[in-house]
VOPAGU-2260 file (C-alpha; in pm, 1 decimal, decimal comma):
REM VOPAGU-2260
SITE   aa  ch    i         X         Y         Z
SITE  PHE   A    0    1521,6    -637,4   -2258,5
SITE  GLN   A    1    1712,9    -553,8   -2577,8
SITE  LEU   A    2    1698,2    -208,4   -2736,2
SITE  ALA   A    3    1701,8    -159,1   -3112,3
SITE  SER   A    4    2065,7     -47,9   -3075,7
SITE  GLY   A    5    2153,4    -394,7   -2945,5
SITE  LEU   A    6    2207,4    -272,6   -2587,9
SITE  ILE   A    7    2071,5    -528,4   -2341,6
SITE  LEU   A    8    1911,8    -396,4   -2021,9
SITE  LYS   A    9    1838,6    -595,7   -1705,7
SITE  ASN   A   10    1485,6    -458,3   -1711,9
SITE  ARG   A   11    1270,9    -198,2   -1885,6
SITE  MET   A   12    1352,3      81,7   -1642,7
SITE  VAL   A   13    1505,9     395,9   -1786,4
SITE  MET   A   14    1586,7     694,2   -1565,5
SITE  ALA   A   15    1527,6    1015,4   -1756,7
SITE  PRO   A   16    1780,0    1300,0   -1773,0
SITE  MET   A   17    1763,2    1556,2   -1498,0
SITE  THR   A   18    1914,4    1892,3   -1428,7
SITE  ARG   A   19    1987,3    1910,2   -1056,9
SITE  CYS   A   20    2197,9    2228,0   -1073,7
SITE  ARG   A   21    2478,4    2098,5    -848,1
SITE  ALA   A   22    2776,8    2162,1   -1075,9
SITE  LYS   A   23    3051,7    2406,5    -981,5
SITE  ASN   A   24    3204,1    2615,1   -1262,1
SITE  SER   A   25    3039,3    2383,3   -1519,3
SITE  LEU   A   26    3210,8    2076,9   -1363,4
SITE  ILE   A   27    3010,9    1781,3   -1233,4
SITE  THR   A   28    3074,0    1728,6    -861,2
SITE  PRO   A   29    3171,8    1408,1    -676,2
SITE  ILE   A   30    2836,5    1396,2    -494,5
SITE  SER   A   31    2681,7    1315,7    -832,6
SITE  ALA   A   32    2888,7     996,3    -849,4
SITE  ASP   A   33    2726,4     878,6    -524,9
SITE  TYR   A   34    2382,7     970,7    -657,8
SITE  TYR   A   35    2419,8     772,3    -980,7
SITE  ALA   A   36    2603,2     478,7    -821,7
SITE  GLN   A   37    2309,8     435,4    -581,5
SITE  ARG   A   38    2073,8     410,5    -880,2
SITE  ALA   A   39    2291,9     210,9   -1120,5
SITE  SER   A   40    2110,3    -117,9   -1066,7
SITE  ALA   A   41    1776,5      33,7   -1170,3
SITE  GLY   A   42    1845,3       6,4   -1543,5
SITE  LEU   A   43    1961,1     251,0   -1808,9
SITE  ILE   A   44    2036,8     597,8   -1673,1
SITE  VAL   A   45    2027,9     890,4   -1913,5
SITE  THR   A   46    2208,6    1140,8   -1697,5
SITE  GLU   A   47    2215,3    1518,1   -1651,8
SITE  GLY   A   48    2099,0    1771,1   -1901,7
SITE  SER   A   49    2446,9    1898,4   -1998,1
SITE  GLN   A   50    2596,6    2206,3   -2158,4
SITE  ILE   A   51    2738,3    2130,9   -2503,6
SITE  SER   A   52    2925,3    2460,0   -2545,8
SITE  PRO   A   53    3004,8    2774,8   -2347,6
SITE  THR   A   54    2717,0    2949,1   -2526,4
SITE  ALA   A   55    2466,2    2669,5   -2460,1
SITE  ILE   A   56    2410,8    2709,6   -2086,4
SITE  GLY   A   57    2038,1    2688,7   -2016,3
SITE  TYR   A   58    2055,4    2679,4   -1635,4
SITE  ALA   A   59    2309,6    2794,3   -1379,3
SITE  ASN   A   60    2522,8    2530,1   -1203,6
SITE  THR   A   61    2477,6    2263,2   -1470,9
SITE  PRO   A   62    2766,7    2044,3   -1588,8
SITE  GLY   A   63    2925,9    2074,1   -1929,4
SITE  CYS   A   64    3080,9    1817,7   -2160,2
SITE  TYR   A   65    3272,3    2034,1   -2407,5
SITE  SER   A   66    3613,1    2082,8   -2241,4
SITE  ASP   A   67    3885,0    1833,9   -2149,3
SITE  GLU   A   68    3846,2    1927,7   -1781,5
SITE  GLN   A   69    3472,1    1855,3   -1795,0
SITE  VAL   A   70    3524,2    1520,8   -1969,4
SITE  GLU   A   71    3770,9    1421,1   -1696,1
SITE  ALA   A   72    3520,3    1521,1   -1426,2
SITE  TRP   A   73    3252,7    1303,9   -1591,0
SITE  LYS   A   74    3481,6    1000,1   -1568,6
SITE  VAL   A   75    3424,1     995,9   -1192,1
SITE  ILE   A   76    3053,4     945,3   -1267,2
SITE  THR   A   77    3094,9     682,0   -1537,2
SITE  ASP   A   78    3348,4     489,1   -1326,2
SITE  ALA   A   79    3104,2     482,5   -1033,2
């Protein structure tokens, strides 16, 4: 299945974003890598609802993506 963006998916399954509230100090945790790796063959995964700035925290214990430390923590997920 090919999206309008040109991205080709194995199937038409898309896993919606979720907020599981498992982050520590706005950093995604290694257990999330296991969670997403187990589901990677399902199709496109649109991952966590994420903080985009220190003033944009909607829920406690959610991961951010606005600092260098947070970006590094997310690499564990994307590598998995």
